[in-house]
N, C-alpha and C positions, 0 to 999 in steps of 0.2 A: 736656153735649152728647154725643150718640151718636157712636160712632167710625165709623159707616157712614151713608150717605145714599142716597136713591133718586134716580135720574137717568134721563132719556130719552137713550139712547145711539144715535147713528147708526152702525151697525156696518159698513156698506158703502154704496156708491152704489146708488140704486134708488128704488122707490116708497115711499109712506108706511110700508109694512110693515117697512122696514129700521130704523125707530125702535123700540128695545126698552127696556123699563123694567128697570134693573139696580140691584143694590146695589153701591155703590162706597165706598171709604174717603173720609171727609171730608178734603179737602186740608189738608196741613200748612202753616201760615203760615210765610213766609220773608221776609227783608228786602225792603222795597219793595212788598210785597203784603199785602192784608188779606182776611180771610174774611168773606163776606156771607151771612147767612141770606136766601135768595131768597124773597120773598113774592109776586112776580108777574113775569111776563115777557111782553112783547108779541111776537107772531109777525110775521115779515117774509118777503117773497118771496125775499130773498137767501138765507135759510135753506133755502127750498124748492130753490133752484138748487144750493146746496152739497150738499144731500141727494141731488140727482139726479146729482151728479158733475161739475158745471160749474165748480167752483172748484179748479183744478189744484194750488194750493199747500196744499190741505187734505188731511190724511191721516186715515184711519179706523182704529179707532173714535174718535169725537169727540162730546162733548156740545155740541150746537148752541145757538144763542141769542146774538144780537148786542146784546141789551139786557136789563136787569132792574132791578127795584126791590126794596129789602129793608132789613134792619137789620144793621149791622156786628156780627159775632159775636166777632171777634178782630182787633185793630188793631195795625199797626206805624206808624201815622201819627197824631200828636197832633191833627191837623186833623179827623180823623174817629174819635173815641173809640168804644169799644164802646157799642152802644145807639143810635147815630146812624142816622137814616133817610137812605138814599142811593139814588141811581140811577147806572147805568153804561150806556154805550152805545159801540159800535164799538171801535176800538183793537185789532182782531183777536180780540175776544171770539168764542167759538164757531167759531174758524177756526184760529188758531195755538195757542190754549189753550182749555180747556173754558169754555162759556158758561152761559146762564141757564136751560136746561132741566133744572134740578136743584134739590134742597133747599138746597144750599150752592154758592157759587162763590168761588174764590180769584181775586182781581182786583188788577191793578196800582193802587197808590194814586193814580196820575195820572188814572185813569178815574173815581174816585169823586166824585160830586157830592152833597154834603150838602144836605138839604132840610128845610124846616119846613112841615108840611102836616097837614090834618085829613081829606084825601081818603081814601076806601076804597081798598084795594090794587088792586082791578080797574080803578078809574079812573086811579090814579096810574100803573099799569103801561102804560096806553094812551098815555101822553104823551111819553116821552123821544124816541125815534126819530121818531115821527110828527109831533109838533108842532114839534120843533126843525128837522126837515127842511122842513116847510111854512113856518116862519118864515124860515129861511135862504134858501129858494128865492124867497120874495117880496122879501126884502132884496136878493138877487142881481139880480132883475129891476128893482128900483128903482121899484116901482109906487107911485104917489101917489094920494091921495084924489081921487075923481072920474074917474080913468082907467078904461079898459075892460080887463078881464082875462078871458081864456078859459082854463079849466082842463080839460085833456083827461085822461080817466081819473078823473073827478070822484068816483066812489063808492069809490075806493081810500081807505084810511085817511088818507093824506097829502092826497088831494084834498078830502075832507070837512073836514079840519083847515084847509087853505088857504082853503076857502070861508068857514069860520067866522071866521078871522082877517081876511080881506079885508072881510067884512061889517062887522066891528067898526071897520075903518079908513075906511069910507065909499067903498070901491072898487066900481065897477060890475062885477058878476061874472056870467059865464055858465059853465056846466059841462056836460060831455058824459057820457053813459052809453050803453051798448049795451042796457041793460035797462029797459024802461018801468016795471017794478015797483020800480025803485030811485030813481025821480025824486023821490018824497016825501022820501027821506033827504037828498037834495041841497037841496031847498027848506027842510027843517028846519034844515040846517046853515047856511043863510044865502045860498045862491046865488040871485041875482035871476032867472035864466033857466036852464032845463034844456033841453038840445038832445040829441035822440036820434041817436046815431052808429050807424046801422043799416046801413051799407054804401052808403047813397045819397049824395047830394051834401051833405056837411056844410058846404061852402063857401057853398052857396045859403042854408042856414039861418043861418049866421053873418052873412052880408052882408045878409040881410033884417032882422036885428036891428041890426047896425052896418055900414052901407054901406061905410064906409072900412076896416073890419076892426078887430079889437081892437088896443089899444096893446101888449099883452103876451100871450104864451101860456105857460102853465105846462104842459109836456108830461110827464105821468106815465106815458104808454103807452110812449114812448121810440122804439126803433129803427124800428118800423113806421110811425110817424106824424110823426117829426121833420121830414122833408122837406116833408110836406104842411102842417105847422104853419108852416113858413117861407113858404109861399104864402098862408096864411090871414092872418097878422099884417099890419098896415098897413106900408107901405114905411117903413123907418126904425125900426120897432118891434123888440121883443126876444122871442126864444124861449128859454126855459130848460128844458133837459131834466134832470129830477130824479127820474125813475123808469125802471124797466126791465120793465114789465109784459109787453112783447113781446120782451124780450131786450136785449142790450148793444150789438150791432154793427149799424151801418147799412151794408149791402152797397153796393159800387160808388158810394161817396159822393164827388162832385166838388164841392168848395166853391165854385169860381167859377161853375159851372153851376147849383148848387142853392140858393145863398144870394143873394137879390136884393140889388142894390147898396144899401148903406146899412143894410140889416137886420142885426140882431145875433143870433148864436147863442151861447149860453153854457150852462153846466151848474152844478149844485150837487151836491156830494158830501158825504154825511152824515158822513164820517170827520172832517170839520172840527168836528163837534159835541162830540167827546169832551172831557170835563172842564169844559164850559161851565155851571157851576152857576148863575151869575147869570141867564143866559138861561132856563134851565129853571125856576128859582124864579119868574121873572116869569110864565111860562106857568101854573105851578101857582097862583099868586096870582090870575091872571085867570080861571082855571077856577073857583076857589073863589068868586070874585065874580060868576060867572055871565056873564062876557064871552064865554067860549067854551063850547061844548056838545060835549064829546068824545063820539063815537058808538062805543060798544063793541058790536060785532055779537054776539059770543058769548064766554062764559067757559068754559074747559075745565079739567078737572083733569089732573094729570100722566099719570094712567092713560089719558086720552083723547087723547094726543098724536097717535096715528095718525089718529084721526077729525078732529082739528084740522087736520093737514096735508092730509088729503083735502078738507076743506071749503075750505081756501085754494087748493089746486091746481085745483079745479073752479070757482073764482071765484064762490062762493056768498055771500061776505061783502059787506055794505055797512058799511064801517067796520073797526074794529080787532078782531082776535082776540087774546085774552089767555089765558095759562095760569097757574093758581095752584097751585104745588107744594103 
């Protein structure tokens, strides 16, 4: 193993150009932590916001990346010996300590999820954060087969994953997009209906499809649309906010005024995903069996990390962006 590695380092808060490729020492293994040779890392909008300076607990320079897949290069845990294929997600990766935008990552053993898989690295790298978030969000909503689900922000990576999982469960699914050219990706993922959210009356489109409203709304846009989603869902239905495409804070939110009586507002936070190897293995097995069709929008090399963040920041992607160090 080389004593140095290449990593994309966020040197300060700012635009994509603050991500610089640098040679760093390969981290030294210490008790409770193991070294992973990173073979792929999915990109996430939370990393974009951290790079922009919106994560006050994060100090720079920092190697970003809240998830990765790879192979254990040096282990302190007999559960994950050297050579084990693993995934890791959240747990302050890329925030409190360096994350997946590198050739190697030193990670807490509690985050490592051993996997058995034949999937190529770019496909495996697209799964951990995205599919576990989609699965957890649908479980939080409690959607049952035959019920009606509206996914807002459908062409996000989580939205496409949720549409695929829902289709496999026999859930009636509609998904929104602001871009007509992205409708085909939603249909291919399994969405039964695609609704253009173009600034007009989305409510009219939803209620022409389902006069009583959907039973559930998975809101991946977040702050800007959560209150509107509470008006869209049927009375007594559930809205789950599991994304922050429009930011984290709902301004001037008055629960009694904004939540219809009996309607439920909940959230899913992907930090609950860390270490859930069983759930991720099930996702991997279902992808291998063709139950789910993960949509990788583009694969970038580490040298192209600035272009990858620019692609993400300008909302050009339909599906997951992946970096292969």
